[in-house]
C-alpha positions in Angstrom: 120.2 99.4 79.3 122.2 101.7 81.4 122.0 102.2 85.2 120.0 105.4 84.9 117.2 103.6 83.1 117.1 100.9 85.8 117.1 103.5 88.5 114.2 105.4 86.9 112.1 102.2 86.6 112.8 101.5 90.3 111.6 105.0 91.3 108.4 104.7 89.2 107.7 101.3 90.8 108.3 102.7 94.3 106.0 105.7 93.6 103.3 103.3 92.3 103.5 101.1 95.4 103.5 104.2 97.6 100.3 105.3 95.9 98.8 101.9 96.7 99.1 102.7 100.4 97.7 106.2 99.8 94.6 104.7 98.1 94.0 102.4 100.9 94.4 105.2 103.5 91.9 107.2 101.5 89.4 104.3 101.7 89.6 104.2 105.5 89.1 108.0 105.6 86.1 107.7 103.4 84.7 104.9 105.6 85.3 107.0 108.7 83.5 110.0 107.2 80.7 108.0 105.6 81.6 109.3 102.1 80.0 106.7 99.9 80.9 108.5 96.6 84.6 108.6 97.5 84.4 104.9 98.4 82.9 104.1 95.0 85.7 106.0 93.3 88.3 103.8 95.0 86.9 100.3 94.6 86.7 98.5 91.2 83.3 97.4 90.1 84.4 93.8 89.9 86.0 93.7 93.3 87.1 90.3 94.4 86.0 90.1 98.0 86.8 87.7 100.8 85.0 89.4 103.7 82.1 91.6 104.1 82.1 93.6 107.3 84.0 96.6 106.1 82.1 96.9 102.9 78.8 96.5 104.7 79.8 99.4 107.0 80.5 101.5 103.9 76.9 101.0 102.8 75.3 101.3 106.2 74.2 104.1 108.5 75.2 102.1 111.5 78.4 103.6 113.1 78.8 101.0 115.9 82.1 99.6 114.7 84.9 101.8 113.4 87.9 100.4 111.5 90.8 102.5 112.8 94.1 101.2 111.3 96.9 100.7 113.8 99.4 99.8 111.1 99.6 99.9 107.3 102.3 97.9 105.5 103.1 97.4 101.8 104.2 93.8 101.1 104.9 93.2 97.4 101.7 94.3 95.7 99.5 94.0 98.8 98.6 96.6 101.4 98.1 95.0 104.8 96.1 96.9 107.4 95.9 95.8 111.0 93.8 97.1 113.8 92.1 96.1 117.1 89.4 97.3 119.4 90.3 96.5 123.0 90.7 92.8 123.9 87.7 91.6 121.9 88.3 92.3 118.2 91.4 92.0 116.2 91.3 92.4 112.4 93.6 92.3 109.4 92.6 93.6 105.9 94.6 92.6 102.8 94.1 94.9 99.8 95.3 94.6 96.2 95.4 97.8 94.1 95.7 97.9 90.3 95.6 101.0 88.0 94.6 103.2 91.0 91.6 101.1 92.0 91.2 98.5 94.8 90.6 95.2 93.0 90.9 92.6 95.8 90.0 92.5 99.5 90.5 89.9 102.2 89.3 90.3 105.7 90.4 88.3 108.8 88.8 88.7 112.3 90.4 87.4 115.4 93.0 85.4 113.4 96.7 85.4 113.7 97.9 86.0 110.1 101.3 85.0 108.7 102.0 86.1 105.1 104.6 84.0 103.3 106.3 84.5 99.9 104.4 82.1 97.7 106.1 82.9 94.4 106.6 80.0 92.0 110.3 79.6 92.8 109.3 78.5 96.3 108.2 74.8 96.4 107.2 74.6 100.0 105.4 77.3 102.1 107.0 76.0 105.3 110.4 77.1 104.0 109.3 80.3 102.4 110.2 83.7 103.8 107.8 85.3 106.2 106.9 88.6 104.7 104.5 89.8 107.4 103.0 88.6 110.7 100.2 89.8 112.9 101.2 92.0 115.8 98.0 92.5 118.0 99.7 94.3 120.9 96.5 94.5 123.0 95.8 90.8 122.6 99.1 89.3 123.9 97.4 87.2 126.6 94.7 85.9 124.1 95.0 82.8 121.9 94.1 83.3 118.3 93.7 80.7 115.5 96.4 81.0 112.9 96.2 81.3 109.1 99.0 81.4 106.5 98.5 83.5 103.4 100.8 83.0 100.4 101.3 86.1 98.2 
């Protein structure tokens, strides 16, 4: 295999991962606008879900809580979205996207999240590289329970 072939595969992979972020951004736009049909077009019917608030809001007429992302990061195959509302609510959403559809969702409220590289070559999570860490700027003076997520 020549270098041009490897380069082309890298570009395709980068484009695919960039589209993962775009799909997740589209989801937040659909939530903000209350566009249920667009939401259905972004989420797989067999969604693996570890949280419910954001999905409940997508099916509800209640507009009391709005998820407004403050940061969106791509870590491996996961899109991590972080946001906070004043000093009371801090949240992190972790999304997996496959074939243009959101297939997995994890939701963490008022929790300091540390994402570690949990690939099989790593034997102990304490020595694994930290890939991402919560950054709740508005909550610096507040203590949050911590959670480690291996991806």
